[in-house]
C-alpha positions in Angstrom: 0.0 0.0 0.0 1.4 3.4 -1.0 1.6 6.3 1.4 -0.7 9.3 0.7 1.4 12.4 0.0 0.0 15.2 2.2 2.8 17.7 1.4 1.8 20.5 -1.1 4.1 22.9 -2.9 3.6 26.6 -2.0 5.2 29.8 -3.1 6.2 32.8 -0.9 5.1 36.0 -2.4 6.6 39.4 -1.5 3.9 41.6 0.0 5.5 44.8 -1.3 6.6 44.0 -4.9 4.2 41.1 -5.5 6.9 38.8 -6.9 7.0 35.0 -5.9 10.7 34.7 -4.9 10.7 31.5 -3.0 9.1 28.1 -3.1 8.8 25.4 -0.4 6.6 22.5 0.7 4.4 22.1 3.7 2.3 19.4 5.3 -1.3 20.5 4.7 -2.8 18.1 7.3 -0.7 19.4 10.3 0.0 23.0 9.3 -3.3 24.5 8.3 -2.3 28.2 8.8 -0.6 30.2 6.0 3.1 30.6 6.1 4.4 34.1 6.7 8.1 34.8 6.9 10.5 37.8 6.5 12.8 37.0 3.6 15.0 38.9 1.2 13.4 40.4 -1.9 16.1 40.8 -4.7 14.0 43.4 -6.6 13.8 45.7 -3.7 17.1 44.7 -2.2 15.8 44.5 1.3 14.0 42.1 3.7 10.2 42.1 3.4 7.3 40.0 4.6 6.6 37.1 2.3 3.2 35.3 2.4 2.1 31.9 1.3 0.4 31.4 -2.2 -0.7 28.3 -4.0 1.4 27.2 -7.0 0.0 25.5 -10.1 1.1 21.8 -10.0 
């Protein structure tokens, strides 16, 4: 019997420039809240808040 894959691919979108700069995976069964992290935005050349968005599979 095969394992069910509960990890989904998500992107981290910059809240200021609107670019998706990072991608990651998360377990959708255990982590139901959206990811929010302070990451570096290369377009703005500074650290900004990045929020989770769904990616096309």
